[in-house]
N, C-alpha and C positions, 0 to 999 in steps of 0.2 A: 650460602645455600639459597637456591631459588625455588620458589613454590609456584607451580602453574595449576590453576584450577581447571578441571576437566568439565566439559559440558556447559561452559559459560556462554550465555547468549549476549550478543552485542547488538545495540540498536544504532543503526546508521541512517542518516538522511540521504535519500537518493532522489534524483529527478526521474519522474515516471511520465509515460505517455499512455495512450490507450493500448498500445502494443505491449507495454512492459508492466502494466499494473497487475498485482497478484492478490489473491485472497490473503488476508492478514495484514496488508499494508495499512498504516494509520495516516490519514490525511486530515490536516487541520482546515476546517471550513467555518468561517465566521467566529473564530476564536474557540471552537469546540473540536476536540479530537474525535474523529470517526474512524472505526475499523471496518475495512471491507470484508463482508461476509460472503458475497456472491457476485458473479459477473455474468452479463448477458451480452453476446456479440450482436451488434446492429450493423446496418448497411453502411458502406463508405468507410469502414475501419473504426467506427465509433463503438464504445462500450457503455452499457448502463451498469453502474455500480450500486449494489444494495449494501447498506451499512447495517451493523448489528442493531442499531436503534430503529431500523425500519425505513429510514429516509433513502431516497434514490438520487443519484447524480449521473448525468450523461456526460461522458468524456468524448469529445469529437476527436478526429484523427490527429489534429494539430495541437490539441490541448496539452500543456505541460504543467505538471504540479510537482511539489516536493512532498515526499512521503517518508515516514519512518518505517524502516524495514528491519526485522530481527534476523540476524545471522548467527549461526551457532559455530563455536570453535570447539573442537574436540581435543 
């Protein structure tokens, strides 16, 4: 007999750019995990990320980072 949990959230590492970053993504910066709480579009395809802790990070159009993203399985 198999049991499948419903509503399970999985955490997957994904490569993100300024075009694909989302609220809720967790990015590790300087050994500290930071969750994105807000995004601001800038010129040239860049975005300014605001983290829950209040820090800001500017991602330029060609910046690539690895983030942890929660995906839900129903």
